Structure formats: structure tokens, C-alpha cells
C-alpha positions in Angstrom: 137.7 79.0 96.7 138.1 82.5 98.1 141.1 84.5 97.0 143.5 84.6 99.9 146.0 87.1 98.4 144.4 90.3 99.7 143.8 89.1 103.3 147.4 87.7 103.4 148.7 91.0 102.2 146.8 92.8 104.9 148.1 90.4 107.5 151.7 91.0 106.3 151.2 94.8 106.7 150.1 94.4 110.3 152.9 92.0 111.1 155.4 94.4 109.6 154.0 97.2 111.8 154.2 95.2 115.0 157.9 95.8 115.9 157.5 99.5 115.2 154.4 99.7 117.4 156.4 98.1 120.2 159.4 100.4 119.6 157.4 103.7 119.6 154.5 102.9 122.0 154.9 105.4 124.9 157.4 107.5 122.9 156.9 111.0 121.5 156.9 111.8 117.8 156.7 115.5 116.7 155.1 116.1 113.3 155.4 119.4 111.4 152.2 119.6 109.4 152.3 121.7 106.3 152.2 122.0 102.5 149.5 120.5 100.3 148.4 118.1 103.1 147.0 121.1 104.8 145.0 122.2 101.8 143.8 119.1 100.0 140.8 117.7 101.9 141.5 114.0 101.0 145.2 114.3 102.2 144.1 116.2 105.3 141.7 113.4 106.2 144.5 110.8 105.7 146.9 112.8 108.0 144.2 113.0 110.7 143.6 109.3 110.5 147.3 108.5 110.7 147.8 110.7 113.8 144.8 109.1 115.6 146.0 105.6 114.8 149.4 106.6 116.2 147.7 107.8 119.4 145.6 104.6 119.7 148.7 102.4 119.6 150.3 104.5 122.4 152.4 107.0 120.5 152.4 110.5 121.9 151.9 112.5 118.7 152.5 116.2 118.9 151.4 118.3 115.8 153.0 121.6 114.9 151.6 123.8 112.1 152.1 127.1 110.4 149.9 128.6 107.7 151.7 130.9 105.4 149.3 130.9 102.5 146.3 131.5 104.8 148.1 134.4 106.4 149.0 136.0 103.1 145.4 135.5 101.8 144.0 137.2 105.0 146.5 140.1 104.7 145.5 140.8 101.1 141.8 140.7 101.9 142.6 143.3 104.6 144.5 145.5 102.2 148.0 144.6 103.3 150.6 143.3 100.9 152.8 140.5 102.3 156.6 141.2 102.4 159.5 138.9 103.1 163.2 139.4 104.0 165.4 136.3 103.9 162.4 134.0 103.8 160.9 135.6 107.0 157.6 137.5 106.9 157.9 141.2 107.8 155.5 141.3 110.8 154.5 144.8 112.0 152.0 145.1 114.8 148.9 144.9 112.5 150.4 141.9 110.6 151.1 140.1 114.0 147.4 140.5 114.8 146.5 138.9 111.5 149.0 136.1 112.0 147.7 135.3 115.5 144.1 135.5 114.3 144.7 133.1 111.4 147.0 130.6 113.0 145.6 130.4 116.5 142.0 131.4 115.9 141.3 129.6 112.5 143.9 127.2 111.2 144.6 125.6 114.6 140.9 125.1 115.5 140.2 123.7 112.1 142.9 121.0 112.6 141.5 120.3 116.1 138.0 119.9 114.7 139.2 117.5 112.0 141.0 115.3 114.5 138.1 115.2 116.9 135.7 114.4 114.0 137.9 111.4 113.2 137.6 110.2 116.8 140.7 111.8 118.4 140.9 114.0 121.5 142.8 117.0 120.2 143.6 120.2 122.1 144.6 123.4 120.3 147.4 125.5 121.7 149.7 128.4 120.8 153.1 129.0 122.2 151.5 131.5 124.6 149.6 128.8 126.5 151.5 127.9 129.6 154.5 129.9 128.2 155.0 126.9 126.0 157.2 128.8 123.4 159.2 131.8 124.7 160.8 134.0 122.1 162.7 137.2 121.6 162.8 139.5 118.6 164.8 138.2 115.6 167.3 140.9 114.7 169.8 139.2 112.3 167.7 140.2 109.2 167.3 143.8 110.3 164.1 145.3 111.6 161.3 142.9 110.4 159.0 143.5 113.4 157.5 140.8 115.6 159.4 137.9 114.1 160.6 135.7 116.9 163.6 133.6 117.7 162.9 130.7 120.2 164.8 131.2 123.5 163.0 128.6 125.7 160.5 125.8 125.5 158.4 124.9 128.6 157.0 121.4 127.7 155.3 120.5 130.9 151.8 121.3 129.5 152.5 118.9 126.6 153.6 116.1 129.0 150.4 116.5 131.0 148.1 116.5 127.9 149.9 113.5 126.3 149.7 111.5 129.5 146.0 112.1 129.6 145.5 110.8 126.0 145.2 114.1 124.2 146.8 115.2 120.9 148.3 118.6 121.3 148.0 120.8 118.1 150.4 123.8 118.3 150.5 127.0 116.2 153.8 128.7 115.8 152.9 131.9 117.7 155.3 132.5 120.7 155.2 134.8 123.7 157.8 137.4 124.7 159.1 138.5 128.1 156.5 141.3 128.3 153.6 139.1 127.0 153.9 140.3 123.4 153.2 137.9 120.5 155.9 136.7 118.1 155.6 135.1 114.7 158.0 132.1 114.6 158.8 129.8 111.7 156.8 126.6 112.2 159.7 124.4 111.1 161.9 126.0 113.7 159.3 125.5 116.4 158.9 121.8 115.5 162.6 121.2 115.9 162.9 123.0 119.2 159.9 121.2 120.6 161.2 117.8 119.5 164.5 118.5 121.3 162.7 119.8 124.5 160.4 116.7 124.6 163.3 114.2 123.9 161.2 112.9 121.0 162.1 109.7 119.3 161.4 111.3 115.9 160.7 114.6 114.2 158.8 114.2 110.9 158.6 117.3 108.6 155.9 117.0 105.9 156.6 118.9 102.7 155.5 119.0 99.0 158.6 117.1 97.7 159.8 113.5 97.9 162.7 114.5 100.2 166.1 116.1 99.7 167.9 115.7 96.4 171.5 116.0 95.6 170.4 117.6 92.4 166.7 118.7 92.3 166.6 118.4 88.5 167.6 114.7 88.8 164.7 112.8 90.4 167.0 109.8 90.7 169.3 111.7 93.1 166.9 111.5 96.2 169.0 111.1 99.3 167.4 108.4 101.5 169.7 108.9 104.5 172.3 111.5 105.6 174.2 112.6 108.7 173.9 116.0 110.3 177.3 116.9 108.8 176.0 116.0 105.3 172.9 118.1 105.8 174.9 121.2 106.9 177.2 120.7 103.9 174.3 120.8 101.5 173.2 124.1 102.9 176.8 125.5 102.8 177.2 124.3 99.2 173.8 125.9 98.2 172.4 122.5 97.0 169.1 123.0 98.8 166.8 125.9 98.0 165.7 128.6 100.5 162.3 126.9 101.3 164.0 123.7 102.3 166.7 125.3 104.5 164.5 125.9 107.6 163.3 122.3 107.3 166.8 120.9 107.3 167.9 123.3 110.0 165.0 122.2 112.2 166.0 118.5 111.8 169.6 119.4 112.6 168.5 121.3 115.7 166.3 118.4 116.9 169.1 115.9 116.5 171.6 118.2 118.2 169.0 118.4 121.1 168.9 114.6 121.5 166.2 113.4 119.0 167.2 110.0 117.5 166.1 110.6 113.9 164.5 113.3 111.8 162.6 112.8 108.6 161.6 115.0 105.7 158.7 113.3 103.9 156.3 113.9 101.0 153.0 114.9 102.5 151.3 114.6 99.1 151.4 110.8 99.5 148.3 109.5 101.3 149.1 108.0 104.7 152.8 109.1 104.4 153.0 109.2 108.2 152.0 105.6 108.6 154.4 104.5 105.9 157.3 106.3 107.5 156.6 105.1 111.1 155.3 101.6 110.7 156.9 100.1 107.6 160.4 98.8 106.8 160.8 100.9 103.7 160.1 104.3 105.1 160.0 107.3 102.7 161.7 110.6 102.1 165.0 111.6 103.6 166.2 110.6 107.1 168.8 112.7 108.9 170.7 111.0 111.7 173.6 111.7 114.0 
């Protein structure tokens, strides 16, 4: 007699996913793609499959990416040493050219190619396309060059692409009032886009399991918190500098009307599917 355990388990997974498919079909989910999931080829393939499955069940998936390690590598190969102030890359005119070349010309198109190879219909964009992301110079850290602060999102192009069945893939290069390019933190861009699109979820992929009350204590993972809690963690210095922009992007998204924001471990294969389509979810959820 054939073993029915495995087919039954598969059926249970599909049944568990059904209410979530119903809940999110026709809705928008913004995904900040980064960390090891952008480097490891196996993880990269899993992320692409997850996004395409989301698109096939009617979810408008919007992918936002940065590419810090790739930018630093390109700078060093061109004889420029990367420099940072307060976690932001010092971006003179030459560095801005490298940033745009790497993010928009290489990393973005690589992601698009992977999605299309897996059967999706992806379109690569930067914030300069259709004035999607308008920025001005960030001045709070002193003169750090063409580092941008988002002042406006024009999401009409994304609505058009999603309605036509495409998956927008957006690099975090913005445009200024005079047509100049700005380098903007990709976490920040994801949060602002999620708010402008009235997304149901913002999902930020990282290289840790989520947010810890005490990073040294792996049993202190926080599965849920409010915006107030998240702000308090930053004030108290509980989270490190690398996590602060991710938390701030989630807080900005929720302040802009997004229902939930999640920080998840992108090192886990198919982390997106687990978060969106299962009862358990993963990582840390931030809510109002």
C-alpha cells in the first residue's frame, strides 16, 4: 500500500495557503531584497521562484534592491576606496556614476534576467524612470555628496506595470529636481514605496532571524512588536547600526498606511513563501 503521509502533508500545505492566497490576491506586497539571498545562487533561485508564485496567484509583488558589496567591489577595482559617514556611503560625482552603473546597469538587470528565466515577466527600473523616486540631497550628516533623501514617490508607473502582469524590479537610484542622480538607502526606498502604493505588506530580507531583545541571546527573538516598541529599541540602542534603517523603513511604511511590516531571514530557502502563505510566519512583524 503506498505511503500516504507525504501527499497528505503536501495537501495540508496547500490548504493552509488558501486563505492567504484569498487575502492577498490583488493586493501589493513590497519586498526589499538584499543580503546573502542576493549572493548565494541557490537562495537567489528560491527567491525568484517565490516571487513568481506570488505573481501567479494574483499578488502584485514589487521588488526593491540595493547592492552595497557590489558597489564597494567596483569602486576598489576602479581605484576608489569606499568611505561611510553614519552608515551612508560618501558619494562624490565619480562614485555616483559607479553606483548607478552597478545598481541600474548590472545588479538590476541580473535580477530581471533571473526572474524571466524562471518564467516571470520582470521589468527593471530605477527611481529615475517616470520620476518614480524624487530625492534631494541629504545634509544631516554633513557634505557626503550625492546621497539622497526621498521627497516624493510617483507610483503611477508601478500601478500600470502590475496591472499588466509585470514584476517591477527597482534599484535605489533616485532623481533630483535638476535631473541629477542620487544614491538612496534601499531600505528607505522600500518603506517609502510601500506607503505610496498602500501595500498590504512590506517584507525586508536580511541575514539574521529577525530582531532580538538581546542579540547575544538567540532565545530573545521578538516575533511581534508595535511601532512604539520598534522606536524604543532604536532609542535604547538595542539594535545595531545595520538594522536601524530596516526598522525605520518598516516604521515609515506603517506610518504611511501599510498594514504590516516584516523583517525576515533571507538565508532560509523560500522564506517569502513561509512568511506570506503559512500560519507560523517567520522573523519579526511590526504592526501599528
